N, C-alpha and C positions, 0 to 999 in steps of 0.2 A: 698265447692261450690265456684264458681266465680260469683259475682253479678255485672252486668254492666247496665248502662243507657246511651246509646249512644245519645239519643235525647237531653238530658240535658247536655251532655258533661262530665258526671261524671262516675267514675268506682270505684268498691270496690272489694277487694280480702279477702277471709276468708278461712283459712285452705288450702292455696295454697302451695303445697309441691312437690319439684322435688328431687327424691332420686334414687341413683344408687350405684354400688359397691364402687365408690371413691368419691361420692358427696352427700351432703344433703343441699338443699337450700329451706328455708321457707320464704314466702313473705305474708304480710298483707297490706291492703290498705282500707281506709275508706273515701268515698266521695272525691276522688282525681280528679283533673282536669288538663288540660294541663298546666295551669298557676299557679296552687296551688296544689302541691303534698302533700299527707299525707300517707306516707308509712313507713314500717319497714321491715328490712331484717336481717335474721340470716343464715349464711352459713359456712359450713366446706367442702372444696372441693379441687380437684386437679387443679392446675393452668393451666394445659394443655387445659382445657375446654375453656379458654379465649384466646388462641393463635389465633383463627379465627378472633378476633377483633384487633389483633396486627400483621398485615402482614409484618411489617419491622423486625420481629424477625424470626430467623431460628429455634429457639427452645425455649420452655418455659415449665418448669415442677416444681414440688414441691407441698407442702401442704400450704393451707391458711385457716385461720379462721377469720370471720368478724361478727360484730353486729353493726347495724346502723339504724338510722331513716333518712328519706329523705323528705325535704320540698322544698319550692320554686317552680320554673318552670322547665319544661323539659330541656330547653336550658340553664338555669343557676340554677342548683339544689343546695340546701343547705343541707349538709350532716353532721350529728352528730353521732359519734361512734368511733369504733376502729377496727383494723385488725392486723393480725400477719402472717408473712410467716415463714416457717420452711424448711431449706435445699432446697431452691429454686435454679433452674438452668435457666440461661438466656443467650441466644446467639443472638447478633445483627448481621444483615446481613452485610457482607463485613468486619466486625471487626474480626480479626483472633482468639481472645481469649474470651472464655465464662466466665461469672460471675457464680461462683459455691458456693454451700453451703451457700446461702444467708438467713440470719435471720434478720428480721426487724420488729419493732413496728410502725404502722401507725395510726395516730390520725386524725379524720375528724372533723373539726370545721366550720360548715356552708359552705362557699365557699373556704376553705383553707384545704389542705392536708399536714400534717406534718410527716416527716420521722425521727424517733428517733432511735438511736442505731443500725443503719444498719451495718452489717459486713458480710464478706464472703471471698472467695478465688478468686484470679485472677492471671493467668499466672505464677503459681508456687509460688506466694506470697499471701499476705493478703491485705484486704482493709477494711476501716471503712467509713461510710457515714452518712450524715444527711442533711436536708434541707426541702424545702416546694414547693408545687404546688398550685397555685391559679386557681380557676375556674371562669373566667371573662365572657366567652361566647364561642360560637362555634369557633374553631380554634384560641382560645385565652387563653392559659394556661401558664401564666408567671411561669417559673420554675427556681429555684435556689437550686442546690444540690452540696454540697462540699464533697470531698472524699480524704482520704489519702491512698496511696498505699505503701506497704513496701515489699522489696526484690522480686519484680516481674521481670520476664524475658520476654520482649516484642519482637515481630517481626513486627514492624511497622516503616517504610513501609517494604515491603517484602525484604528479604536479608539484613536487618539492625537489627541485634539481639543485644539487650542490657539488662543489669541487673542493677537495681537500685531502688530508691524510689522517691516519689514526692507528690505534692498536685494537685488535679484535680478539675475542675468545670464543671458541666453539666447545661447549661443555654439555654434560648430561650423561645419564646412564642408559637411556633408551628414548625413542621418539615420544614427543618432539624434543630435539636437542635445542639448546639456547645459543643464539648468536648475540653476544654482548660486547661491550667495549666503549671506547671514546673516539669520536670522530670530530676532528677540528676542521671547521669550514673556512676555506680561503675566499670563496665567492659563491654566489648562487642566485637563483630566481625561484620565488614561491608564487605560483598563480593558482593555488588551491583555495577554494572558498572555505570560510570558517565554518559554515553550516554544511557539512558534507553529507549529501543525500544518500550516497552509496553506503555510508557507515550507519546512518540512522535508520535505514530501511532494512538492515540485516535482521534475520530471524534467528533468535538464539536457540541453541540446541539444548533440550532438557536433559538433565543428568539422570532422569528416570527412564530414558530410552533403553532398549535392550543393548547389552554390551557390544554385540556384534555390529550394530549400527554405529555406535560411537567409535569403534575401532576403524570402520571403513572411512570415517570422516576425519581421521587423524591428520595433523599437520606435521611435516617432517622437521621444520624448524620454527621457532618463535623468536622475535626480536626483542632485545632490551638494550637499545643503543642510546648513548648520550651524545647529542649533537651540540657542540660548542660553537657559537657564532660570535666570536670576539670581533671579527671584521664585519662591517655592514653587509647584509644580504638583501637584495632587492625583493620587494613584494608588490604584486599587482593583481588585485581581484576586484570584485564589484564594490568593495567597501574601502579599500586602502590602496594608495599608490605612493610608494616611498621605499624606505629601507628599515631593517630591523637588526638588533643585536640581542643576544641572550642565550639561553640554554633550553633545549627541547629534548625530552626523552621519548623515543619511539618504542612502543611495546605492543606485542601481539603478533599474529600471523602477518607475513609480508604483504599478502593481498588485501588485508583490511586492518591495519594497525591503528592504535589510538595514540594520541599525543598528550604529554604532560610537561609541565615546566612553565616558563614565562619568558616573554620577549618584550622589548621596548622599542618605540619608534625613534628614528634618528631625525636630525634637522631636515627641513624641506619635505617632510612627509605630508601627504594630503589625504583628507577624509572625503569620500564621495557620498553625498546625501542627495538623492534625487538628481536634479540638474545643477546643484550648488556644490562648489568646491571650497572646502574649509582647510586652512592652514593649521596643522596640528601643533599645539604647544606641548602637551603631555599625552603620551599614548602607551598604556600598559595592557598587555594581553596575557592572561593566565589560563593555561589549560589544566584543568583538574577534574574533569568529568570522566568517571571510569566506564561509562557506557557509550559515549558518542563524542564526536568532535564539536563541542559547543562551549567555547572559552568565555571566561569572564572579562569584561571590558571596563577600562577606566580611561576615558579620552576627554581632553579639553581642547577646543579648537575655535577658530574665529574666521569670519569672512566679512565682507563689506557689501551691502546692498543699498544703492542710492547714497544717501548721506548718513546711513546708520552702520555702526559696527556691531555685528551680531556675534555673541559668544555662545558656544555650545558645550554642554556637558553630557557625555554618554556613559551610563553605568548599567550594570546588569549583564546578561548573557547575550551572545551574538544572536540567538533566536528571539529573545524577548528583551531588547534593550529599553532602558528608561532614558528618555531624552528631555533635557531641560534647557531652556533658552533664556538669555538676557541680552540687553542691548544698551548702546550708548549713542545718542541720548536715550533715556529710558522709554520703553514701550511695554504695553501689556503683552501677555502671552499670546492673546488672540491676534494682536497687531503683528507680532513677530512671525507667527505662523503664516499670516496673510502676506507679509512682506517676502518670506522665503518662497511661498507657493506661487504668488501672483505678481510679485514685484512692487506691490503697493500696500500701504496699511489699510486696515478696515475703514478708518475715517476717510482716507482718500478715495477708497472704493465707493463708499456711500455718496460722496460728493459727485463722483463720475456718474453714478447711477441716477442721482437727482438731476444732474445736468442733461443726461440722456433723456429722462422722462420729460423735462421741460422742453427740450428740442422737439421731441415727438408730439407733445401737446401743442406747441406753436405750429408745427407742420400740419396738424389736424385742423387747427382753427383757420389757417390759410386755405387749406383744401376745401373746407366747408364754405368759406366766403366765395371762392371761385365757382363752386357748384351753384350757389345761390345766384 
């Protein structure tokens, strides 16, 4: 039976049981009020039942067991007890990799939740985690969770695939929480274009919109990851074919992050300019635009066309590069452009055109004589 006394503001539960094929939840309460709870809960259930309360998750599954008592107020409960998850599965919206086979022990101590010995699989590797969540009040949940990832293969941002290990921190008081840390890359492949159309075409949301609209568009997490590439990482896009080293910071929502930092090209890297391939001598790429992925470039490279060595200097941004050419033996800028585009200098081209005009003139004179 359920015993309630609404007039005095108290409620009591006795033998309250929810039971189904995958769940069993028993709750008791004796003379609880809004400001002073006196409840106990025992549960063995599927985590999928709680996904409705976590709209920022794409998926949640696995088994959980819990036993606890609840005191304090509804808005700041004091919880004593423990819980354990077994082979849980968790997928955060816009983050491409799910957390799988999660096993964790959770201890509840009044207004503090401690996570001990958490472990599972992530992106083909493993992770271990621990930390705490404090219940201070509505929308105030100071969170500190540390994790170590080993041998993962991430695709963050899209078309930046890397393998490595690192230390991560999940922090914040309310949404969006921040996923930060250092990720050391062992190997990888970047085939992302420097001028990212998806990022530059984004429509920014005005801060003057009604609060309800801004709340509906919230992000559950934002990234602030430092990616350290001490080992060469392969890069292949429409501009570069080679390898890079350096450090990149990934910031923002997982679905559309921005890049900051700098990378440098390694030996045997090639710059692709139209149908010409240049060997890169020096290549520095710096990401510092807070609005879009449009890095600053400084590249020196060389190629050989016919008997000429062509030197190339590229400066400026990826969207608006400034290109300067020089050659050995020396040629004018016009001749170098003609040599790169047509395979001949402008002087050689003029000679060919004159020769063609002379041939056409001679053919016309022969044709006229035959007709006569």
